[in-house]
N, C-alpha and C positions, 0 to 999 in steps of 0.2 A: 504494499499500500504506499509506504513512505517512498519507495522508488519511483511509483507512477507519479506521486505529487512533486517529486523533484524533476522527474522528466517533463511534466507539464510546465512547471516554471522555466525550465531551460528553454522549452520549445517558445514560450512567449517572449524570452528575452531574446532569442535568435530571431524572431519575427520582428522586433524593434529595430536591431542592426539592420536586417533587411529592408526594412521600410525607409531607414534614414539613408543607407547607403545607395538605394534604388531610385531615390527622388529625382535626381537629375536625369534619368534614363526615360521619365515619364514624358519629356518633352517631346516634340515632333518636329520635322522639317516643314516648312509651309512654302508651298509654291504660288506664285502671284505673277500676274502679267498685266503690264500697262502698254496700251496699244494707242499710238497717235494716228494722224492721218498716214504716214508712211513709216514711221520708225516704231519698233517694239523692242520691249524688255521682259526676258522671262527671268524671275528671281527665285532662288531656292535657298533657305536658311533656317536654322532652328533659333527662331528670335526668343523663345523662353530660355534656352540655354544661355544666349548672348546677355539677356538681362540679368542672369545669375553669375556671369563671368568673375573670377577671382584672379587675383596676381598669377602669372604663369600659364593661365589657360588662354585658348584662342577658339573662334568659331569660324566655320568656313561658309562663305556665301559665294553661291555659284550663280553667274548671270549669262543670259544668251542675249546677245544684242544683234539685231537684224534689222533690214529695211525692205519696204516693198517699193523699190525706186522707179518712178515714170521715166527719168532721166539718169544719166550718169552723174554722179556726185560723190560726196564723202560724208561719213558720219564720224563726228567727235564724241568720245565717252571721257566724261569727267567724274570726279568724286568731291563732295563737300561734306564738311561737317560743321555742326555749331553746338557749342556747349563747353563745359568746364572739364571734362574728363579728357586727358590726352589719349590718342589712339595711335598705335603702331600697326601699320598693314603691310603684308606682303601682297602684290598683285601680279599674277601669271596668267598668260593666255595660251589657249589651244586652238589648233586650226580645225579640230573635230570636237565632239562631245568628250568630256573627261569620262574614263572609266575607272571609277573608284577614284584611286590617288593618282592614276597613270594618264599620261597624254601619250599617246602611242605615235603621233606626228613629232612629237618634240615640242616641250612647252617653251615659252618667252618669259622671262622675268622681266616685267615692266617697272615694278618697284619693289625694292627690298628694305624691310625694317623702315617704312616710310611714316614719318610723323605727320599725319593729316593736318593740313592747317585748319584750324577751327574758327575762321572768321565768317563761314557761311558761303564763301565765294567759291564755285566749282573750279577744280583745276584739273586741266587735261592730261590724261593718261594714256589714251590711244586715239589714233585716227584711222579709220578704216574705209575702203570703197564701199560705196552703198549696195553693191551687189555681193558682198562677203557678209559671213556671219561670225561674229567673234564669241568665243566661249571662254568667259573671264572667271578667274577664281580668286576670290580675295580672302585671306587669312587675317582676321581682325583680332587685336589683342588690346587690352589696356595698358596704356603706357605708363611710364615711371611717375612718381609724384602725383598720383591720383588722390583726391580728397574723397572722404567718406560722405555719402549722401549726394554727389554731384553726378550729373550724367551728360550724354552728348548724343546727338542725332547725326547719323551719317546717311547719305544718299548718293546713289550714282545716277548720273545724267546721261541722256544720249540725244544728240541734236544734229540735224541736218536736213537738207531738202526743204528748208522752211519750216521745219517741225521740230519739237522737242518734247521729250517725256523724261520722267524721273521716278525712282522708287528707292524704298530704304523701309526700315521698321516703324511702325506706329509709335505714339508718344508713350504707350504703355509698356513698350519694349526698348525704351532708350537704354544705351550701354552705361552700365554703372561703373562706379569707382571701384567698389570692393564686392560686388556680387549680390545676389539677392538673398541669401540665405536658404532656411529649409521652409517649404511651402507649409502654410496654415494646416491643410489637412493631415500632412505627415507627422506634424507636431501633436495634433489632437490623438492620432492613432497611437502614436508613440506613448503618450500620456496614458493612455487606456491600457496599454500593454505593460507598462510599469507597474501601475495600480495593481492590475490583476495578478501578475507576478508576485508583487509583494504580498498580497493577500494569500496566495497560495503558500508562499514560505512561511508566512506567520501560522497559518492553520498547521502547516506541518510541524513547526517548532511547537505549538501547543500540544498536538497530538503526541509528540515524542515525549515531553515534558509530563503529560498526564499518564503516559505509558509507563514513565519511570516511577511515578509516585504510587503506583498500585502495588 
């Protein structure tokens, strides 16, 4: 009987550990598309993970930029940021869709460990023919000297052919200085598990004591 009680407590405590460590995995990649008259951006990123970034972590942001051009021309791709949190970004491009972490045609590094200016003005990172497709990959990190509680919005812009579009995370997913912590539902579940495990252990100790007094 005592062994079963101790096992139950151990299972509950193990469940707490799993709930806490699995919290970041609950987030999911969100794919969004913005379409102008000619220019289009398809964006894929895990913005929930981005909103919970801590020092040393990075978030991958994949973008496909293309245009349905009526005439020859070019499309400029730019990045802007606005906020108090410094961001460091690696920007790479591939001539075809990325396969996991690989670019089979050979990637090009456009920016390495780039401290994105945070004045809100777009900074050009690539210019492409209007009949081409750019497969961009941004690895975004929180830079040094970030202050707790601050945030920064980052956006990618594509303009050309008299058209302009932009995309980025919404205000609820602004990139934080020190991460978003543990979600409230996980904290609640964890608290319940701790209380339940404590009750089981108290009952076990009482039964052991009562058994010794007989």
